[in-house]
C-alpha positions in Angstrom: 183.5 320.4 -18.9 182.3 324.1 -19.0 183.7 326.3 -21.8 183.1 329.5 -23.5 183.4 330.0 -27.3 184.1 333.3 -29.1 184.1 333.7 -32.8 184.6 336.8 -34.9 183.3 336.6 -38.4 183.4 338.7 -41.5 179.9 338.5 -43.1 178.5 340.5 -46.0 178.8 341.1 -49.7 181.7 342.2 -51.9 179.8 343.2 -55.0 178.0 340.0 -56.2 180.2 337.7 -54.0 179.1 336.6 -50.6 181.7 336.8 -47.8 181.4 334.5 -44.8 184.8 334.0 -43.1 186.1 333.2 -39.6 188.6 335.8 -38.5 189.2 334.6 -35.0 188.0 331.6 -32.9 188.9 331.4 -29.2 187.7 328.9 -26.6 188.1 329.2 -22.9 188.6 325.7 -21.5 189.4 325.0 -17.9 190.7 328.5 -17.4 193.0 328.6 -20.4 192.5 330.5 -23.6 192.7 328.2 -26.6 193.4 330.1 -29.9 191.7 327.7 -32.4 192.0 330.0 -35.4 193.7 333.3 -35.8 193.3 335.1 -39.1 194.7 338.4 -37.8 197.8 339.8 -39.4 199.6 340.3 -36.1 198.0 337.5 -34.1 195.9 337.8 -31.0 198.3 336.1 -28.6 200.3 339.4 -28.1 197.2 341.3 -27.3 196.1 338.6 -24.8 199.5 338.9 -23.0 199.3 342.7 -23.0 195.8 342.3 -21.4 197.4 340.4 -18.5 196.9 336.7 -19.6 200.1 334.7 -18.9 201.7 332.6 -21.7 201.1 329.5 -19.7 197.4 330.2 -19.9 197.3 330.5 -23.7 197.2 327.4 -25.9 197.9 327.7 -29.6 195.2 325.2 -30.6 195.8 325.6 -34.3 199.2 323.8 -33.9 199.2 320.0 -33.5 199.9 318.9 -29.9 203.4 317.5 -30.8 204.4 321.0 -32.0 203.1 323.0 -29.0 206.0 322.1 -26.7 208.3 324.1 -29.0 206.2 327.3 -28.7 206.4 329.7 -25.7 202.8 328.8 -24.8 200.9 326.1 -23.0 200.6 322.6 -24.5 197.1 322.0 -23.2 
């Protein structure tokens, strides 16, 4: 099953402390955008919709499958 994976990381140093954090993880699977992790304050889903991606093509993968039917987005 072909897919694409996109990850935005914060990597660097804060003084003597190493920073290595995933800010955003998206997968494109069978034509749908799966939001696997969204560390943004406002969330990426609104931006995807504004870019023309329909809600039924966005899966909130960070929610368990039994919760997804209660969102406005795709279940799978």
